[in-house]
ROROKE-656278 format. One line per 2 residues: their letters; for each residue z, x, y of C-alpha. Coordinates in pm, whole numbers, plus 50000, padded with zeros to 5 digits. Layout:
N
A = Z:X:Y; ...;
end
This chain:
589
MR = 14575:62880:50835; 14742:62546:50901;
LS = 14877:62217:50782; 14736:61882:50894;
NR = 14868:61721:51210; 15052:61459:51005;
EI = 15223:61729:50800; 15313:61934:51107;
GK = 15472:61630:51264; 15668:61561:50950;
WM = 15785:61922:50944; 15921:61889:51297;
VV = 16084:61551:51235; 16291:61687:50948;
LL = 16395:61977:51168; 16189:62240:50993;
LV = 16324:62162:50647; 16093:62259:50365;
FC = 15893:61956:50263; 15547:62042:50147;
EK = 15402:62064:49799; 15251:62411:49855;
AL = 15022:62271:50121; 14890:62608:50227;
GS = 14846:62784:49900; 14703:62565:49630;
HV = 14369:62458:49500; 14533:62143:49366;
VH = 14854:61947:49402; 15063:62036:49096;
KK = 15257:61789:48887; 15632:61838:48883;
LQ = 15793:61957:48562; 15977:61696:48357;
ES = 16336:61741:48245; 16220:61769:47886;
DS = 16035:62088:47977; 16349:62267:48094;
NV = 16344:62542:47829; 15987:62636:47913;
TI = 16065:62618:48285; 16332:62882:48242;
AV = 16080:63110:48073; 15817:63050:48342;
TS = 16063:63127:48624; 16189:63443:48454;
PA = 16236:63750:48679; 16019:63932:48423;
LK = 15717:63756:48578; 15777:63897:48926;
AV = 15504:64136:49040; 15627:64494:49074;
YH = 15355:64707:49237; 15170:64434:49424;
FR = 15308:64390:49774; 15558:64106:49801;
PP = 15898:64036:49957; 16199:64032:49725;
SN = 16212:63655:49769; 16069:63354:49953;
WI = 15722:63235:50048; 15441:63455:50183;
ND = 15080:63382:50270; 14810:63539:50490;
PN = 14801:63912:50557; 14796:63937:50938;
GP = 14667:64216:51159; 14679:64511:50917;
MY = 14623:64837:51101; 14669:65214:51092;
YN = 14861:65360:51385; 15015:65701:51443;
GY = 15040:65796:51076; 15155:65461:50939;
YH = 14984:65166:50780; 15120:64840:50918;
LF = 15104:64514:50729; 15204:64190:50900;
YQ = 15204:63873:50695; 15303:63509:50714;
YN = 15653:63471:50572; 15920:63205:50535;
PK = 16262:63375:50562; 16436:63052:50455;
GA = 16270:62949:50131; 16003:62973:49863;
VW = 15767:62710:50007; 15570:62698:50332;
GH = 15771:62650:50652; 15961:62842:50926;
IV = 15670:63089:50936; 15714:63427:51109;
WA = 15510:63747:51118; 15694:63970:50871;
HS = 15629:64342:50914; 15630:64641:50678;
VS = 15503:64997:50715; 15379:65258:50471;
KD = 15245:65611:50458; 15031:65547:50149;
LI = 14968:65169:50108; 15187:65174:49796;
NW = 15545:65248:49908; 15662:65018:50186;
IA = 15949:65007:50436; 16052:64655:50533;
LK = 16121:64588:50902; 16246:64284:51089;
PA = 15986:64018:51180; 15752:64130:51456;
IY = 15657:63785:51589; 15842:63456:51558;
PS = 15850:63127:51753; 16037:63191:52077;
KP = 15819:63091:52374; 15658:62768:52497;
FD = 15316:62895:52385; 15426:62939:52020;
KF = 15727:62708:52002; 15605:62526:51694;
GC = 15448:62810:51501; 15313:63167:51497;
WS = 15011:63154:51273; 14754:63408:51163;
GS = 14570:63664:51372; 14457:64026:51392;
AT = 14536:64364:51544; 14312:64570:51774;
IL = 14361:64928:51892; 14272:64929:52263;
LD = 14083:65208:52440; 14403:65381:52552;
GT = 14538:65374:52195; 14774:65080:52244;
PA = 14785:64827:51959; 14747:64462:52055;
IM = 14804:64162:51832; 14616:63837:51888;
YT = 14768:63540:51705; 14758:63161:51702;
GI = 15045:62977:51865; 15122:62610:51805;
IA = 15218:62406:52110; 15262:62039:52193;
KN = 15122:61864:52497; 15429:61643:52504;
DS = 15724:61724:52280; 15972:61477:52429;
NP = 15916:61247:52133; 15889:61442:51803;
NN = 15738:61135:51635; 15443:61124:51876;
IA = 15327:61477:51950; 14976:61589:52041;
WT = 14943:61924:51866; 14732:62206:52001;
QV = 14647:62556:51880; 14614:62838:52132;
QN = 14560:63214:52114; 14827:63458:52231;
VA = 14860:63835:52269; 15155:64063:52189;
YP = 15215:64435:52250; 15463:64692:52118;
KN = 15766:64732:52341; 15804:65101:52264;
LS = 15502:65311:52164; 15731:65606:52084;
DP = 15886:65403:51802; 15693:65519:51493;
YL = 15746:65181:51326; 15658:64965:51631;
TE = 15956:64750:51549; 15976:64544:51871;
WD = 15688:64336:52007; 15659:64170:52349;
KP = 15481:63840:52413; 15386:63831:52785;
DY = 15459:63514:52978; 15094:63487:53085;
NP = 15015:63360:52735; 14822:63175:52607;
VI = 14533:63407:52690; 14287:63169:52521;
PI = 14388:62808:52586; 14192:62509:52468;
GP = 13874:62463:52669; 13591:62209:52689;
GV = 13410:62142:52365; 13682:62296:52147;
NG = 13868:62107:51875; 14230:62182:51964;
TA = 14358:62098:51615; 14107:62331:51450;
FR = 14120:62647:51660; 14293:62944:51504;
DP = 14306:63290:51343; 14148:63528:51602;
TT = 13969:63833:51465; 14004:64200:51549;
AW = 13825:64253:51880; 13526:64484:51927;
YS = 13422:64666:52246; 13083:64720:52409;
PE = 13063:65021:52644; 12744:64875:52791;
DK = 12907:64578:52962; 13268:64701:52923;
HW = 13379:64380:52755; 13590:64308:52451;
RL = 13477:64034:52216; 13649:63843:51939;
VV = 13596:63534:51728; 13825:63235:51669;
GS = 13772:63007:51370; 13700:62641:51437;
KW = 13497:62336:51338; 13327:62034:51489;
DL = 13316:61751:51239; 13208:61943:50925;
KG = 13028:62219:51111; 13216:62548:51067;
QA = 13218:62765:51377; 13290:63123:51480;
LL = 13370:63070:51848; 13300:63378:52060;
YR = 13516:63496:52352; 13478:63790:52595;
SK = 13731:63977:52810; 13746:64285:53033;
DF = 14123:64327:53024; 14246:64151:52707;
KK = 14424:63902:52934; 14158:63666:53061;
WV = 13911:63552:52797; 13596:63350:52862;
KA = 13426:63143:52596; 13058:63221:52536;
SH = 12815:62935:52584; 12716:62963:52218;
TL = 12890:63042:51891; 12854:63378:51724;
HA = 12746:63180:51418; 12795:62829:51279;
KR = 12696:62636:50968; 12683:62263:50901;
GT = 12867:62117:50604; 13115:62404:50565;
GM = 13417:62255:50741; 13694:62451:50907;
WE = 13649:62831:50916; 13997:62974:50869;
CP = 14080:63345:50894; 13732:63461:51001;
DF = 13655:63832:50985; 13364:64014:51152;
YP = 13303:64385:51110; 13034:64653:51069;
VS = 12944:64838:50750; 12728:65144:50707;
AK = 12384:65067:50565; 12415:65382:50354;
GL = 12715:65559:50209; 13077:65478:50134;
LG = 13238:65552:50470; 13388:65269:50669;
LD = 13320:65205:51036; 13543:65124:51330;
TS = 13509:64760:51429; 13331:64847:51757;
VM = 13054:65056:51598; 12706:64914:51659;
GK = 12346:65035:51642; 12104:65189:51397;
GV = 12210:65215:51035; 12476:64945:51078;
KH = 12493:64601:50917; 12755:64337:50988;
VL = 12964:64112:50767; 13090:63767:50866;
KA = 13354:63615:50639; 13521:63275:50658;
SL = 13793:63112:50449; 13672:62757:50393;
DL = 13948:62500:50421; 13732:62251:50228;
DR = 13761:62429:49894; 14017:62708:49961;
YE = 13775:62988:49877; 13622:63260:50094;
YY = 13254:63335:50155; 13068:63607:50340;
TI = 12718:63697:50448; 12562:64029:50541;
GT = 12340:64034:50846; 12244:64169:51186;
YD = 12444:64148:51507; 12259:64153:51840;
IK = 12528:64240:52094; 12299:64174:52392;
RD = 12240:63817:52279; 12580:63795:52107;
RY = 12421:63644:51800; 12486:63714:51435;
TP = 12199:63641:51196; 12247:63654:50817;
DG = 11981:63853:50631; 11907:63560:50402;
TS = 11973:63760:50086; 12251:63516:49990;
ND = 12343:63156:50062; 12519:63087:50390;
NK = 12745:62817:50246; 12984:62750:49957;
HG = 12726:62887:49713; 12732:63223:49888;
LR = 12893:63558:49815; 13266:63591:49763;
YD = 13500:63889:49777; 13689:63747:49483;
YG = 13598:63458:49252; 13959:63382:49167;
NF = 14294:63323:49331; 14222:63490:49665;
YA = 14234:63359:50022; 14295:63435:50391;
SK = 14182:63796:50361; 14166:64047:50643;
TF = 14003:64392:50671; 14085:64685:50896;
YD = 13939:65029:50962; 14144:65324:50836;
PA = 14060:65626:51056; 14276:65857:50844;
KK = 14038:65832:50548; 13736:65679:50721;
RR = 13729:65366:50509; 13746:64990:50553;
IL = 14032:64828:50364; 14053:64468:50250;
WG = 14380:64277:50204; 14392:63936:50037;
WA = 14661:63687:49941; 14714:63525:49600;
NE = 14938:63220:49597; 15129:63093:49296;
SD = 14965:62853:49054; 15280:62711:48902;
TT = 15475:62415:49040; 15675:62392:49361;
DE = 15984:62310:49155; 15937:62640:48974;
DN = 15886:62827:49301; 16216:62688:49428;
MK = 16390:62780:49103; 16262:63136:49094;
GW = 16298:63180:49472; 15966:63351:49545;
AG = 15601:63259:49596; 15291:63461:49671;
VQ = 15175:63823:49660; 14929:64037:49848;
LI = 14671:64173:49609; 14605:64546:49586;
PR = 14437:64672:49904; 14074:64749:49831;
TL = 13829:64996:49977; 13514:64807:50074;
WL = 13156:64926:50134; 12796:64805:50120;
DP = 12613:64814:49788; 12302:65039:49797;
SG = 12090:64725:49756; 12224:64600:50090;
KQ = 12272:64256:49937; 12646:64254:49866;
LL = 12972:64442:49917; 13148:64655:49661;
QW = 13527:64677:49625; 13767:64911:49451;
PV = 14146:64949:49449; 14258:65209:49703;
EE = 14280:65554:49548; 14653:65574:49624;
LN = 14721:65327:49342; 14641:65603:49093;
SL = 14965:65777:49195; 15154:65513:48995;
RG = 14975:65594:48671; 15209:65711:48396;
KQ = 15175:65724:48017; 14812:65694:47903;
IS = 14618:65590:47594; 14246:65630:47539;
LK = 13969:65522:47302; 13606:65635:47265;
NK = 13299:65505:47082; 13469:65221:46899;
VL = 13234:64954:46760; 13366:64602:46794;
KA = 13204:64395:46522; 13094:64041:46596;
GG = 13401:63819:46599; 13639:64115:46595;
SM = 13935:64224:46804; 14166:64525:46821;
EL = 14512:64569:46969; 14570:64870:47194;
TG = 14913:65020:47138; 15109:65313:47268;
IK = 15193:65194:47620; 15368:64897:47780;
TA = 15101:64667:47915; 15279:64409:48131;
QA = 15243:64656:48418; 14925:64852:48355;
DV = 14583:64972:48471; 14301:64939:48216;
EV = 13950:65083:48252; 13693:65015:47982;
TF = 13318:65064:47949; 13114:64852:47706;
DV = 12771:64936:47567; 12554:64625:47541;
SS = 12246:64728:47345; 12171:64418:47137;
LD = 12019:64207:47414; 11799:64025:47162;
YA = 12105:63812:47084; 12134:63689:47443;
EP = 12143:63309:47474; 11906:63119:47703;
FD = 12045:63068:48051; 12091:62709:48165;
PK = 11980:62697:48532; 12206:62401:48606;
YM = 12491:62656:48620; 12310:62880:48869;
YD = 12556:62793:49146; 12857:62708:48934;
AQ = 12959:62986:48697; 13310:62842:48694;
AF = 13187:62515:48544; 13021:62701:48257;
CK = 13329:62912:48180; 13551:62607:48192;
IN = 13347:62462:47904; 13267:62789:47729;
GA = 13585:62997:47734; 13673:63317:47554;
DV = 13704:63149:47214; 13360:62985:47224;
KG = 13124:63197:47015; 12816:63331:47192;
GV = 12527:63571:47143; 12600:63875:47360;
GP = 12963:63805:47429; 13209:63684:47522;
FG = 13350:64038:47502; 13631:64194:47702;
LY = 14011:64203:47715; 14296:63981:47606;
VL = 14580:64067:47846; 14943:63955:47878;
AT = 14911:63834:47521; 15149:63777:47234;
SD = 15093:63979:46917; 14962:63667:46739;
LR = 14747:63566:47042; 14928:63233:47083;
EK = 14942:63330:47448; 14662:63531:47607;
TA = 14458:63558:47922; 14097:63660:47861;
VF = 13882:63863:48101; 13530:63896:47968;
FR = 13153:63925:48012; 12879:63712:47861;
VF = 12505:63788:47883; 12218:63535:47899;
KS = 11840:63561:47906; 11656:63382:48185;
ED = 11280:63377:48237; 11254:63717:48402;
KY = 11593:63887:48370; 11928:63901:48198;
VV = 12213:63712:48363; 12561:63866:48340;
LM = 12858:63632:48370; 13218:63747:48426;
CN = 13506:63510:48350; 13883:63486:48365;
DP = 14007:63235:48106; 14384:63162:48129;
TK = 14375:62836:47935; 14598:62992:47666;
ST = 14800:63209:47904; 15124:63012:47861;
LA = 15297:62757:47644; 15439:62582:47950;
PN = 15282:62234:47951; 15232:62170:48323;
EY = 15100:62499:48455; 14784:62507:48664;
KP = 14549:62728:48461; 14212:62733:48638;
TF = 13921:62918:48479; 13750:63149:48730;
AG = 13402:63298:48704; 13126:63472:48894;
YV = 12787:63623:48821; 12743:64000:48823;
NY = 12434:64136:48997; 12376:64400:48732;
DL = 12057:64507:48553; 12133:64580:48186;
TK = 11773:64693:48127; 11837:64997:48348;
SS = 12178:65075:48200; 12315:64923:47881;
TI = 12676:64997:47980; 12898:64781:48199;
SL = 13251:64855:48316; 13566:64649:48360;
RT = 13888:64753:48534; 14190:64524:48514;
LL = 14523:64560:48693; 14815:64386:48520;
DH = 15140:64312:48700; 15345:64062:48496;
SV = 15197:63748:48653; 14896:63902:48830;
VE = 14562:63975:48661; 14317:64147:48899;
SF = 13979:64249:48749; 13683:64449:48885;
GA = 13351:64414:48701; 13061:64659:48711;
DG = 13230:64910:48944; 13340:64642:49189;
KT = 13035:64417:49206; 13231:64111:49094;
VI = 13608:64070:49129; 13832:63797:48985;
SS = 14208:63765:49040; 14447:63509:48897;
RV = 14814:63422:48857; 14943:63348:48506;
YP = 15289:63266:48371; 15330:63352:48002;
TL = 15643:63215:47841; 15647:63467:47554;
AQ = 15422:63757:47658; 15668:63898:47910;
GD = 15787:64255:47956; 15789:64450:47630;
NA = 15647:64147:47449; 15317:64166:47640;
HL = 15026:64297:47431; 14672:64415:47508;
FI = 14355:64364:47298; 13984:64429:47320;
FN = 13771:64156:47165; 13415:64050:47089;
NG = 13338:63684:47012; 12963:63726:47023;
AA = 12703:63749:46745; 12606:64105:46842;
DI = 12819:64416:46789; 12955:64574:47108;
KV = 13052:64938:47145; 13350:65046:47355;
TN = 13218:65379:47479; 13528:65469:47675;
LA = 13867:65313:47738; 14164:65449:47930;
AW = 14483:65255:47999; 14792:65362:48189;
EL = 15140:65225:48230; 15199:65185:48602;
NK = 15529:65298:48750; 15729:65106:49004;
PL = 15680:65217:49368; 15961:65441:49489;
MN = 16041:65245:49804; 16133:64882:49852;
IG = 15850:64650:49943; 15830:64338:50150;
A = 16070:64183:50396;
end
């Protein structure tokens, strides 16, 4: 990820002082709080809103997860981090290790600006385990063609490699950046100001070459530039892109990996052949969301071709329809699974970030696999999260009358894991589906939130709520009838999540590819962590994450409800909710 050239220059001119209004992490530019809002500001910046079991440093700004990997018994997470403040700037590769993806040991930064080839920045990248078992990190370095005048610098992005200094160190604390960097300089036909975020490399035993992709663009044509190497030192650009698409803009943080056509097991990044599909994901700088396609990779032609089962543009499939960006996957050989990490930035103001001293979390790592239909991916929180489950409450076969709600008591719910299954039998009440919202579920939910009465739904959860529902964040389903099928919509409505007047409270939504005529039940799992709401619909078919900042519903004052604002009764066939304990070990940097 990156700032514009103008902003980079400004950053250098003020000698790396923090200047930007959350330039890397926002969907909008937030308004600053007024002095008259000071009492609410204090509530919004309360330590009680700090995430506890989601990965984050104790303080300061974080963004992209970089080069996650499993090596010699430890999970390694590198991530973009500002050791000097709660807004973007001074970025280094922070480094933490874990045995279980839940409890983390913080180490010193692995990579930081120190050489001519990364003097002005060490941006995102990926890790690859080489054939001899050595980990290698590829990352984007920021250089200047002429830095004698900081007011007139031609900025360039290049790709560098780093290796552990001591493989016997179980934590891989020290990393070496060889002087032969950059290993992928700018070449002909490459936009040097839009050339970043190299992927994990894959290896072909047929031609004994490594391959990787670097994100780029040409005008508004997003590109996955392909490079090959025999030794991981000298890389040659292919004459064609792996894949490109007009009108999509810059492809940040691309990811390219195989998935098994059948079953739940993950695949090493270099696996090819029969029974294997491939996924290409890009984070689109144009709208700050991520999109992926599923397709076929021909390694002989070095071409990736989407299957055509989803759009190959901003109307395509997304890992997460909420506050989620710059994700990265890796293969976990210990449990034979592919794991997805993603970053959620703050959605309050920069003033508030500076006051509270922290910004950003990594969302719960998710196991990822191909849906049996072959048309989308499924995601689920890693099983290790269940180790944090504590006190539990449960509910079975409870009918929620039309317009009704019910509070769930017996546990603290500011830090909780809630699983609920709804039975939707009264489909005759389903409203007609308006096709103008076919590609914009978010627009519909923005107009028709949780409090707007419907036919079948809205039904779901009120989370991080006050007892009188003055504050609440709603996660819900709503069902419509189209010409030949039922359409299931999943929404996150935070419009009443806080009494603070200037918070950014975007409504998020996505459709759920789920056939209610084959099964009348649909599930919802929601992870609550003070200011994080992370929801998985229909066993991981649709996922929505958001950041919310209640002023009253904090800590012990946070309540949990099930609700039904539709015309048809809904049955809660099964509900289980757990308090989640704090991880035992410190997390973050």
